[in-house]
N, C-alpha and C positions, 0 to 999 in steps of 0.2 A: 519207508524207513529212512530216517535222517542220516545223511552222510556226515562224518566227522572231518573237518578240514583244519589243517595246521596253518597258522598264520604268524610268521615272525614279525609282522608289522602290528600285531594286536596291541591294544593299549596296555600300558603298565600301570600298576597301582602305586602312585606317588613317584616323585622324581628321585633318581638315585643321588646318594651323597657324593659330593665331589668338590674340587677346588677350582683349578684353572680350567679354561675352556676345553683344552685337549683332553684333560683327565675326565671332565664331565662327559665328553663325547664317547670316550672309551667306556666309562661307567654305564652310559645309556646303551651302548652297543652290547655290553656284557649283560645288562639287565634284560634287554630284548632277547638275547640268546638264552638266558636263564628262563625267561617266560616261555620261550619256544620249547625249551627242554621239558618244562612242566606240562605243557600241552602235549608234547610227544609222548611222555609217560602215560598220561591219562587216556589219550585218545588212541594210542596204538597198543601199548603193552597191556593195559588193563582190560581192554575190550577185544583184543585180538582173538580170533577163532582159528587162525591159520598160523603161519610162521613167516619170519623174515629172513632172507638170505642176502647179506650185504657184502658185495665184493668191490673193493676200491683200493687205491694205494693209500698208505698211511702207516701209522706206528702201532705196534702191538701194545706198547707201554706209553703212557702219557709223556710227551716231550715238552720242554720249555722252548719258546721262541715262535717266531712267525713261520708259517708254512705257505704263505701266498706265493704263487709262482705263475709265470706266463709261458706259454709255448706258442711259437710262431714258426711256420715252415719247418716243423720237426726239430726245433732247437729252442733252448731256454732264451727268454727275452725279458727285458725290463717290463714289469707289469704296467708301468705308467707311461712308457715311451710312445705307444701308438694305440690309444683307447679304441676299442672296437675291432682291432686288427689282430689280436692275439687271444688265445683261449686262456682264461684265468681259472685257477683251481687252488685248492688247499688239500693238505693231507688229512685224512680222517683220524680222529682220536678214538681208536677202537677200544681202548681201556675205559675211556669216559663213556662211550656208548654202552659198554658192558655193565658199568656201574649203574647207569640210568635204568637199564632193563632189569637188572637184579633188584633194584630198589622197589620195583613194582611187583616182584614175585615171579618174574619170567625166568625161564631157564636159558642160560647163555652157553653156546658151544663155540669155542674158539676164543680169540682169532687163531687161524692157521694161515700159513703162506698159501698163495695160489698154487705153487708147485705141489705142496702136500695135498691140497684139495683135489687137484686134477688127477694126481696119482690114485687117491682113494676112490675117485669116480671112474677110474678105468681108462685114462688117456692112452696108456701104452697099448691096451687091447684094441681100442678104437682106431688108433693110428695104424696098427698092424692090419686090421681089417680093411681099412681104406687103401693101404698100400698094396694089398694082394691083387686088386683089380685095377691098379694104376699103371700108367706108363712109367718108364724109368725116371723121367723128369718130374712127374707128379709125385712119385714115391720119395724123391729127394726133397721136394717142396714140403711134403707132409712131415718128413723126419725133421726138417729144419724148423718148421712151425711148432712142432711138438717140443723140440729142444728149447726154443725161444720162450715158450709159454711156461715151462717148468724150471728153467735155469735159476739157480739160487747161489751161484758162486760170488757174485758182486752185489753190493747193496742196490744197484740200479737194475739188476736183472728182474724181468717181469715176474718170475716165479717167487722171488723174494720180496720185491717192492709191493706187490699187490697182496692184500690179505682178504680173508673171508671170515665172516662171523654169522652164526645162525642164532636166531632168537625165537624161542618156542614157548608154549605153555609148559608148565612143569609136568603135566601128565602126557605130553607128546613123546613119541618115539625119538630116540637119539639119532641125529642125522649121521651120515657116513664120515 
C-alpha cells in the first residue's frame, strides 16, 4: 500500500504574481503553504479512516499578524538573535485548520481549550485517584500540576493558551 506524504517543498504550478523581491518571496511562501494545504486536504482528510486530535497553542479564531516566537531558557527571546539556540514556533490557526477540514467533508469538533478538554476527559478524577496513594508532597505536586494544566484565568495560562481540535469522518462518533 502506498503511503501518502505531505511535502511543503513540492513544486508549484507557475510562479506567483508579485512585484518587489520581498513581496515575491512572501507570495512564493504563501503559494507553497497553499499548495501544502491542498495536499493536506487531499491526503489526510479525504482518505482518512481514523481521526486526528490536534493539541497545540494558538488561536480559536483567525488572527492577523505574525506569530513567530522563540523560547530560550524558559523565556521569550528574539527569534533571530541566536540561530539554533532557541526553539522557534508559531501559533496554530485552528479556525483555518477547521475550514480546510470542513471543505473536504470532514467533521470538525472544537476547538476547545486544553482546560475544557482535560475536564471532559476526567483530569479531576485521575488526579484524585493518583493523590489517594501518594505521599503528602506527591499529592501537592499532583494538585499543582492539575491546576497548571487546566488554568484559564490569564491568556498565557496553559489551560487557555493550548487548544484542541478533533477531525473525524462525518459518520464517526462525536469525541468527548
